[in-house]
TORZA-244620 format. One record per atom (N, C-alpha, C): residue number from 1; residue in three letters; atom name; x, y, z. Coordinates in steps of 0.2 Angstrom, whole numbers, plus 5000, padded with zeros to 4 digits. Each point is the difference from the previous one (the first is absolute). Example, Ala and Ser with C-alpha at 12.3 -4.5 7.8 and 13.67 -1.06 7.14 Angstrom:
% TORZA-244620
<atom sekol="1" lose="ALA" dopa="N" c1="5066" c2="4972" c3="5039"/>
<atom sekol="1" lose="ALA" dopa="CA" c1="4996" c2="5006" c3="5000"/>
<atom sekol="1" lose="ALA" dopa="C" c1="5004" c2="5006" c3="5000"/>
<atom sekol="2" lose="SER" dopa="N" c1="4998" c2="5005" c3="4996"/>
<atom sekol="2" lose="SER" dopa="CA" c1="5004" c2="5006" c3="5001"/>
<atom sekol="2" lose="SER" dopa="C" c1="4996" c2="5005" c3="5003"/>
% end
This chain:
% TORZA-244620
<atom sekol="1" lose="UNK" dopa="N" c1="5202" c2="5413" c3="4600"/>
<atom sekol="1" lose="UNK" dopa="CA" c1="4998" c2="4997" c3="5007"/>
<atom sekol="1" lose="UNK" dopa="C" c1="4994" c2="5005" c3="5004"/>
<atom sekol="2" lose="UNK" dopa="N" c1="5001" c2="5007" c3="4998"/>
<atom sekol="2" lose="UNK" dopa="CA" c1="4994" c2="5005" c3="5004"/>
<atom sekol="2" lose="UNK" dopa="C" c1="4994" c2="4998" c3="4997"/>
<atom sekol="3" lose="UNK" dopa="N" c1="4998" c2="4996" c3="4994"/>
<atom sekol="3" lose="UNK" dopa="CA" c1="4993" c2="4999" c3="4998"/>
<atom sekol="3" lose="UNK" dopa="C" c1="4998" c2="4993" c3="5005"/>
<atom sekol="4" lose="UNK" dopa="N" c1="5005" c2="4997" c3="5000"/>
<atom sekol="4" lose="UNK" dopa="CA" c1="4998" c2="4994" c3="5004"/>
<atom sekol="4" lose="UNK" dopa="C" c1="4999" c2="5002" c3="5007"/>
<atom sekol="5" lose="UNK" dopa="N" c1="5004" c2="5004" c3="5003"/>
<atom sekol="5" lose="UNK" dopa="CA" c1="4999" c2="5002" c3="5005"/>
<atom sekol="5" lose="UNK" dopa="C" c1="4995" c2="5004" c3="5003"/>
<atom sekol="6" lose="UNK" dopa="N" c1="4996" c2="5002" c3="4994"/>
<atom sekol="6" lose="UNK" dopa="CA" c1="4995" c2="5003" c3="5003"/>
<atom sekol="6" lose="UNK" dopa="C" c1="4994" c2="4998" c3="4999"/>
<atom sekol="7" lose="UNK" dopa="N" c1="5000" c2="4994" c3="4997"/>
<atom sekol="7" lose="UNK" dopa="CA" c1="4996" c2="4995" c3="5000"/>
<atom sekol="7" lose="UNK" dopa="C" c1="4999" c2="5000" c3="5008"/>
<atom sekol="8" lose="UNK" dopa="N" c1="5006" c2="4994" c3="5002"/>
<atom sekol="8" lose="UNK" dopa="CA" c1="4998" c2="4998" c3="5004"/>
<atom sekol="8" lose="UNK" dopa="C" c1="5001" c2="5003" c3="5005"/>
<atom sekol="9" lose="UNK" dopa="N" c1="5001" c2="5006" c3="5002"/>
<atom sekol="9" lose="UNK" dopa="CA" c1="4997" c2="5007" c3="5005"/>
<atom sekol="9" lose="UNK" dopa="C" c1="4991" c2="4999" c3="5001"/>
<atom sekol="10" lose="UNK" dopa="N" c1="5000" c2="5001" c3="4995"/>
<atom sekol="10" lose="UNK" dopa="CA" c1="4992" c2="4998" c3="4997"/>
<atom sekol="10" lose="UNK" dopa="C" c1="4999" c2="4994" c3="5004"/>
<atom sekol="11" lose="UNK" dopa="N" c1="5000" c2="4996" c3="5000"/>
<atom sekol="11" lose="UNK" dopa="CA" c1="4998" c2="4994" c3="5002"/>
<atom sekol="11" lose="UNK" dopa="C" c1="5002" c2="4999" c3="5009"/>
<atom sekol="12" lose="UNK" dopa="N" c1="5003" c2="5003" c3="5002"/>
<atom sekol="12" lose="UNK" dopa="CA" c1="5001" c2="4999" c3="5008"/>
<atom sekol="12" lose="UNK" dopa="C" c1="4994" c2="5000" c3="5004"/>
<atom sekol="13" lose="UNK" dopa="N" c1="5000" c2="4996" c3="5004"/>
<atom sekol="13" lose="UNK" dopa="CA" c1="4994" c2="4998" c3="5006"/>
<atom sekol="13" lose="UNK" dopa="C" c1="5001" c2="4999" c3="5004"/>
<atom sekol="14" lose="UNK" dopa="N" c1="4997" c2="4998" c3="5007"/>
<atom sekol="14" lose="UNK" dopa="CA" c1="5004" c2="4997" c3="5005"/>
<atom sekol="14" lose="UNK" dopa="C" c1="5003" c2="4992" c3="5001"/>
<atom sekol="15" lose="UNK" dopa="N" c1="4995" c2="4996" c3="4995"/>
<atom sekol="15" lose="UNK" dopa="CA" c1="5006" c2="4995" c3="4998"/>
<atom sekol="15" lose="UNK" dopa="C" c1="5005" c2="4997" c3="4998"/>
<atom sekol="16" lose="UNK" dopa="N" c1="5003" c2="5005" c3="4995"/>
<atom sekol="16" lose="UNK" dopa="CA" c1="5005" c2="4999" c3="4996"/>
<atom sekol="16" lose="UNK" dopa="C" c1="5005" c2="5006" c3="5001"/>
<atom sekol="17" lose="UNK" dopa="N" c1="4999" c2="5005" c3="5004"/>
<atom sekol="17" lose="UNK" dopa="CA" c1="5003" c2="5008" c3="5000"/>
<atom sekol="17" lose="UNK" dopa="C" c1="5009" c2="4996" c3="5005"/>
<atom sekol="18" lose="UNK" dopa="N" c1="4998" c2="4996" c3="5003"/>
<atom sekol="18" lose="UNK" dopa="CA" c1="5007" c2="4998" c3="5001"/>
<atom sekol="18" lose="UNK" dopa="C" c1="5005" c2="4993" c3="4997"/>
<atom sekol="19" lose="UNK" dopa="N" c1="4996" c2="4999" c3="4995"/>
<atom sekol="19" lose="UNK" dopa="CA" c1="5003" c2="4996" c3="4995"/>
<atom sekol="19" lose="UNK" dopa="C" c1="5003" c2="5004" c3="4993"/>
<atom sekol="20" lose="UNK" dopa="N" c1="4996" c2="5007" c3="5000"/>
<atom sekol="20" lose="UNK" dopa="CA" c1="5002" c2="5002" c3="4997"/>
<atom sekol="20" lose="UNK" dopa="C" c1="5006" c2="5006" c3="5002"/>
<atom sekol="21" lose="UNK" dopa="N" c1="5001" c2="5003" c3="5004"/>
<atom sekol="21" lose="UNK" dopa="CA" c1="5006" c2="5000" c3="5003"/>
<atom sekol="21" lose="UNK" dopa="C" c1="5006" c2="4999" c3="5002"/>
<atom sekol="22" lose="UNK" dopa="N" c1="4998" c2="4990" c3="5001"/>
<atom sekol="22" lose="UNK" dopa="CA" c1="5007" c2="4997" c3="4998"/>
<atom sekol="22" lose="UNK" dopa="C" c1="5002" c2="4999" c3="4994"/>
<atom sekol="23" lose="UNK" dopa="N" c1="4995" c2="5000" c3="4993"/>
<atom sekol="23" lose="UNK" dopa="CA" c1="5003" c2="5000" c3="4994"/>
<atom sekol="23" lose="UNK" dopa="C" c1="5003" c2="5005" c3="4999"/>
<atom sekol="24" lose="UNK" dopa="N" c1="4998" c2="5007" c3="5001"/>
<atom sekol="24" lose="UNK" dopa="CA" c1="5004" c2="5006" c3="4998"/>
<atom sekol="24" lose="UNK" dopa="C" c1="5007" c2="5000" c3="5004"/>
<atom sekol="25" lose="UNK" dopa="N" c1="4999" c2="4997" c3="5007"/>
<atom sekol="25" lose="UNK" dopa="CA" c1="5006" c2="5002" c3="5002"/>
<atom sekol="25" lose="UNK" dopa="C" c1="5007" c2="4994" c3="4995"/>
<atom sekol="26" lose="UNK" dopa="N" c1="4996" c2="4996" c3="5001"/>
<atom sekol="26" lose="UNK" dopa="CA" c1="5006" c2="4994" c3="4994"/>
<atom sekol="26" lose="UNK" dopa="C" c1="5003" c2="5004" c3="4995"/>
<atom sekol="27" lose="UNK" dopa="N" c1="4994" c2="5000" c3="4996"/>
<atom sekol="27" lose="UNK" dopa="CA" c1="5001" c2="5006" c3="4992"/>
<atom sekol="27" lose="UNK" dopa="C" c1="5002" c2="5006" c3="4999"/>
<atom sekol="28" lose="UNK" dopa="N" c1="5002" c2="5004" c3="5007"/>
<atom sekol="28" lose="UNK" dopa="CA" c1="5001" c2="5007" c3="5000"/>
<atom sekol="28" lose="UNK" dopa="C" c1="4994" c2="5004" c3="4997"/>
<atom sekol="29" lose="UNK" dopa="N" c1="4992" c2="4999" c3="4999"/>
<atom sekol="29" lose="UNK" dopa="CA" c1="4996" c2="5004" c3="4998"/>
<atom sekol="29" lose="UNK" dopa="C" c1="4997" c2="5006" c3="5006"/>
<atom sekol="30" lose="UNK" dopa="N" c1="5003" c2="5005" c3="5000"/>
<atom sekol="30" lose="UNK" dopa="CA" c1="4999" c2="5004" c3="5004"/>
<atom sekol="30" lose="UNK" dopa="C" c1="4995" c2="5005" c3="5001"/>
<atom sekol="31" lose="UNK" dopa="N" c1="4995" c2="4999" c3="4996"/>
<atom sekol="31" lose="UNK" dopa="CA" c1="4994" c2="5004" c3="4999"/>
<atom sekol="31" lose="UNK" dopa="C" c1="4997" c2="4993" c3="5002"/>
<atom sekol="32" lose="UNK" dopa="N" c1="4998" c2="4997" c3="4999"/>
<atom sekol="32" lose="UNK" dopa="CA" c1="4998" c2="4994" c3="5001"/>
<atom sekol="32" lose="UNK" dopa="C" c1="5001" c2="4997" c3="5011"/>
<atom sekol="33" lose="UNK" dopa="N" c1="5007" c2="5002" c3="5000"/>
<atom sekol="33" lose="UNK" dopa="CA" c1="5001" c2="4998" c3="5007"/>
<atom sekol="33" lose="UNK" dopa="C" c1="4999" c2="5007" c3="5005"/>
<atom sekol="34" lose="UNK" dopa="N" c1="4997" c2="5005" c3="4998"/>
<atom sekol="34" lose="UNK" dopa="CA" c1="4998" c2="5004" c3="5003"/>
<atom sekol="34" lose="UNK" dopa="C" c1="4993" c2="5001" c3="5001"/>
<atom sekol="35" lose="UNK" dopa="N" c1="4997" c2="5000" c3="4993"/>
<atom sekol="35" lose="UNK" dopa="CA" c1="4993" c2="4998" c3="5002"/>
<atom sekol="35" lose="UNK" dopa="C" c1="4996" c2="4994" c3="5003"/>
<atom sekol="36" lose="UNK" dopa="N" c1="5005" c2="4994" c3="5001"/>
<atom sekol="36" lose="UNK" dopa="CA" c1="4996" c2="4995" c3="5003"/>
<atom sekol="36" lose="UNK" dopa="C" c1="5002" c2="5002" c3="5009"/>
<atom sekol="37" lose="UNK" dopa="N" c1="5005" c2="5004" c3="5001"/>
<atom sekol="37" lose="UNK" dopa="CA" c1="5004" c2="5000" c3="5007"/>
<atom sekol="37" lose="UNK" dopa="C" c1="4993" c2="5007" c3="5003"/>
<atom sekol="38" lose="UNK" dopa="N" c1="4999" c2="5004" c3="4995"/>
<atom sekol="38" lose="UNK" dopa="CA" c1="4995" c2="5004" c3="5002"/>
<atom sekol="38" lose="UNK" dopa="C" c1="4994" c2="4998" c3="5000"/>
<atom sekol="39" lose="UNK" dopa="N" c1="4998" c2="4995" c3="4997"/>
<atom sekol="39" lose="UNK" dopa="CA" c1="4993" c2="4996" c3="5002"/>
<atom sekol="39" lose="UNK" dopa="C" c1="5002" c2="4995" c3="5004"/>
<atom sekol="40" lose="UNK" dopa="N" c1="5001" c2="4998" c3="5002"/>
<atom sekol="40" lose="UNK" dopa="CA" c1="5003" c2="4996" c3="5006"/>
<atom sekol="40" lose="UNK" dopa="C" c1="5000" c2="5005" c3="5008"/>
<atom sekol="41" lose="UNK" dopa="N" c1="5002" c2="5005" c3="4999"/>
<atom sekol="41" lose="UNK" dopa="CA" c1="4999" c2="5005" c3="5006"/>
<atom sekol="41" lose="UNK" dopa="C" c1="4997" c2="5003" c3="5000"/>
<atom sekol="42" lose="UNK" dopa="N" c1="4994" c2="5001" c3="4997"/>
<atom sekol="42" lose="UNK" dopa="CA" c1="4993" c2="5003" c3="5000"/>
<atom sekol="42" lose="UNK" dopa="C" c1="4995" c2="4993" c3="5002"/>
<atom sekol="43" lose="UNK" dopa="N" c1="5003" c2="4994" c3="4998"/>
<atom sekol="43" lose="UNK" dopa="CA" c1="4996" c2="4994" c3="5002"/>
<atom sekol="43" lose="UNK" dopa="C" c1="5003" c2="4995" c3="5004"/>
<atom sekol="44" lose="UNK" dopa="N" c1="5004" c2="5002" c3="5004"/>
<atom sekol="44" lose="UNK" dopa="CA" c1="5004" c2="4996" c3="5005"/>
<atom sekol="44" lose="UNK" dopa="C" c1="4997" c2="4994" c3="5004"/>
<atom sekol="45" lose="UNK" dopa="N" c1="4991" c2="5003" c3="5001"/>
<atom sekol="45" lose="UNK" dopa="CA" c1="4999" c2="4997" c3="5006"/>
<atom sekol="45" lose="UNK" dopa="C" c1="4996" c2="4992" c3="4995"/>
<atom sekol="46" lose="UNK" dopa="N" c1="4998" c2="5003" c3="4996"/>
<atom sekol="46" lose="UNK" dopa="CA" c1="4997" c2="4995" c3="4997"/>
<atom sekol="46" lose="UNK" dopa="C" c1="5006" c2="4995" c3="4998"/>
<atom sekol="47" lose="UNK" dopa="N" c1="5008" c2="5004" c3="4994"/>
<atom sekol="47" lose="UNK" dopa="CA" c1="5002" c2="4996" c3="4999"/>
<atom sekol="47" lose="UNK" dopa="C" c1="5006" c2="4994" c3="5004"/>
<atom sekol="48" lose="UNK" dopa="N" c1="5000" c2="5003" c3="5005"/>
<atom sekol="48" lose="UNK" dopa="CA" c1="5005" c2="4994" c3="5006"/>
<atom sekol="48" lose="UNK" dopa="C" c1="4995" c2="4995" c3="5000"/>
<atom sekol="49" lose="UNK" dopa="N" c1="4994" c2="4998" c3="4998"/>
<atom sekol="49" lose="UNK" dopa="CA" c1="4996" c2="4994" c3="5003"/>
<atom sekol="49" lose="UNK" dopa="C" c1="5000" c2="4995" c3="4992"/>
<atom sekol="50" lose="UNK" dopa="N" c1="5006" c2="5001" c3="4996"/>
<atom sekol="50" lose="UNK" dopa="CA" c1="4998" c2="4998" c3="4992"/>
<atom sekol="50" lose="UNK" dopa="C" c1="5008" c2="4995" c3="5002"/>
<atom sekol="51" lose="UNK" dopa="N" c1="4996" c2="4996" c3="4992"/>
<atom sekol="51" lose="UNK" dopa="CA" c1="5005" c2="4993" c3="5003"/>
<atom sekol="51" lose="UNK" dopa="C" c1="5008" c2="5003" c3="4996"/>
<atom sekol="52" lose="UNK" dopa="N" c1="4999" c2="5007" c3="4997"/>
<atom sekol="52" lose="UNK" dopa="CA" c1="5007" c2="5003" c3="4997"/>
<atom sekol="52" lose="UNK" dopa="C" c1="5004" c2="5003" c3="5004"/>
<atom sekol="53" lose="UNK" dopa="N" c1="4995" c2="5003" c3="5004"/>
<atom sekol="53" lose="UNK" dopa="CA" c1="5007" c2="5003" c3="5006"/>
<atom sekol="53" lose="UNK" dopa="C" c1="5002" c2="4996" c3="5003"/>
<atom sekol="54" lose="UNK" dopa="N" c1="4995" c2="4996" c3="5001"/>
<atom sekol="54" lose="UNK" dopa="CA" c1="5005" c2="4993" c3="5006"/>
<atom sekol="54" lose="UNK" dopa="C" c1="5006" c2="4997" c3="4996"/>
<atom sekol="55" lose="UNK" dopa="N" c1="4999" c2="5000" c3="4993"/>
<atom sekol="55" lose="UNK" dopa="CA" c1="5006" c2="4997" c3="4995"/>
<atom sekol="55" lose="UNK" dopa="C" c1="5004" c2="5006" c3="5001"/>
<atom sekol="56" lose="UNK" dopa="N" c1="5000" c2="5006" c3="4998"/>
<atom sekol="56" lose="UNK" dopa="CA" c1="5003" c2="5005" c3="5001"/>
<atom sekol="56" lose="UNK" dopa="C" c1="5006" c2="5001" c3="5005"/>
<atom sekol="57" lose="UNK" dopa="N" c1="4995" c2="5000" c3="5008"/>
<atom sekol="57" lose="UNK" dopa="CA" c1="5005" c2="4999" c3="5006"/>
<atom sekol="57" lose="UNK" dopa="C" c1="5006" c2="4993" c3="5002"/>
<atom sekol="58" lose="UNK" dopa="N" c1="4997" c2="4995" c3="4995"/>
<atom sekol="58" lose="UNK" dopa="CA" c1="5004" c2="4993" c3="5000"/>
<atom sekol="58" lose="UNK" dopa="C" c1="5006" c2="5002" c3="4996"/>
<atom sekol="59" lose="UNK" dopa="N" c1="4999" c2="5003" c3="4994"/>
<atom sekol="59" lose="UNK" dopa="CA" c1="5006" c2="4999" c3="4995"/>
<atom sekol="59" lose="UNK" dopa="C" c1="5002" c2="5005" c3="4997"/>
<atom sekol="60" lose="UNK" dopa="N" c1="4997" c2="5009" c3="5000"/>
<atom sekol="60" lose="UNK" dopa="CA" c1="5003" c2="5005" c3="5000"/>
<atom sekol="60" lose="UNK" dopa="C" c1="5000" c2="5004" c3="5004"/>
<atom sekol="61" lose="UNK" dopa="N" c1="5001" c2="4999" c3="5006"/>
<atom sekol="61" lose="UNK" dopa="CA" c1="5000" c2="5006" c3="5007"/>
<atom sekol="61" lose="UNK" dopa="C" c1="5003" c2="5005" c3="4999"/>
<atom sekol="62" lose="UNK" dopa="N" c1="5006" c2="5003" c3="4994"/>
<atom sekol="62" lose="UNK" dopa="CA" c1="5000" c2="5007" c3="5000"/>
<atom sekol="62" lose="UNK" dopa="C" c1="4996" c2="5005" c3="4997"/>
<atom sekol="63" lose="UNK" dopa="N" c1="4995" c2="4996" c3="4997"/>
<atom sekol="63" lose="UNK" dopa="CA" c1="4992" c2="5004" c3="4997"/>
<atom sekol="63" lose="UNK" dopa="C" c1="4996" c2="5003" c3="5005"/>
<atom sekol="64" lose="UNK" dopa="N" c1="5001" c2="4996" c3="5008"/>
<atom sekol="64" lose="UNK" dopa="CA" c1="4995" c2="5003" c3="5005"/>
<atom sekol="64" lose="UNK" dopa="C" c1="5002" c2="5004" c3="5002"/>
<atom sekol="65" lose="UNK" dopa="N" c1="5006" c2="5003" c3="4999"/>
<atom sekol="65" lose="UNK" dopa="CA" c1="5004" c2="5005" c3="5004"/>
<atom sekol="65" lose="UNK" dopa="C" c1="4997" c2="5009" c3="5000"/>
<atom sekol="66" lose="UNK" dopa="N" c1="4994" c2="5000" c3="4993"/>
<atom sekol="66" lose="UNK" dopa="CA" c1="4996" c2="5004" c3="4999"/>
<atom sekol="66" lose="UNK" dopa="C" c1="4994" c2="5000" c3="5003"/>
<atom sekol="67" lose="UNK" dopa="N" c1="5000" c2="4996" c3="5004"/>
<atom sekol="67" lose="UNK" dopa="CA" c1="4992" c2="5001" c3="5002"/>
<atom sekol="67" lose="UNK" dopa="C" c1="4999" c2="4997" c3="5007"/>
<atom sekol="68" lose="UNK" dopa="N" c1="5010" c2="5002" c3="5005"/>
<atom sekol="68" lose="UNK" dopa="CA" c1="4998" c2="5000" c3="5005"/>
<atom sekol="68" lose="UNK" dopa="C" c1="4999" c2="5006" c3="5004"/>
<atom sekol="69" lose="UNK" dopa="N" c1="5000" c2="5003" c3="5004"/>
<atom sekol="69" lose="UNK" dopa="CA" c1="4997" c2="5004" c3="5006"/>
<atom sekol="69" lose="UNK" dopa="C" c1="5007" c2="5005" c3="4998"/>
<atom sekol="70" lose="UNK" dopa="N" c1="5000" c2="5007" c3="4997"/>
<atom sekol="70" lose="UNK" dopa="CA" c1="5006" c2="5003" c3="5001"/>
<atom sekol="70" lose="UNK" dopa="C" c1="5001" c2="5003" c3="5009"/>
<atom sekol="71" lose="UNK" dopa="N" c1="5008" c2="4999" c3="5001"/>
<atom sekol="71" lose="UNK" dopa="CA" c1="5001" c2="5005" c3="5005"/>
<atom sekol="71" lose="UNK" dopa="C" c1="5001" c2="5006" c3="5001"/>
<atom sekol="72" lose="UNK" dopa="N" c1="4997" c2="5004" c3="5004"/>
<atom sekol="72" lose="UNK" dopa="CA" c1="5000" c2="5007" c3="5001"/>
<atom sekol="72" lose="UNK" dopa="C" c1="5008" c2="5002" c3="5001"/>
<atom sekol="73" lose="UNK" dopa="N" c1="5003" c2="5003" c3="4993"/>
<atom sekol="73" lose="UNK" dopa="CA" c1="5007" c2="5003" c3="5003"/>
<atom sekol="73" lose="UNK" dopa="C" c1="5003" c2="5005" c3="5004"/>
<atom sekol="74" lose="UNK" dopa="N" c1="4994" c2="5001" c3="5005"/>
<atom sekol="74" lose="UNK" dopa="CA" c1="5002" c2="5005" c3="5005"/>
<atom sekol="74" lose="UNK" dopa="C" c1="5000" c2="4997" c3="5006"/>
<atom sekol="75" lose="UNK" dopa="N" c1="4999" c2="4993" c3="4999"/>
<atom sekol="75" lose="UNK" dopa="CA" c1="4999" c2="4995" c3="5007"/>
<atom sekol="75" lose="UNK" dopa="C" c1="5007" c2="5001" c3="5002"/>
% end
């Protein structure tokens, strides 16, 4: 599985990042899930306008939690 994850990580782009995150979540591909999540965090402004983001908002809402602003623990 690691070779497949390495390959998929190398193909991450604005259009497929959310699809690969969903795929990684379904298949417990932790390396790919981490890479896709980091890619999305670094490119969030472009990714929120994609079809994949809209799909994830509708069908995989639990994955959105990583991308919501964190509240300060001191407040």
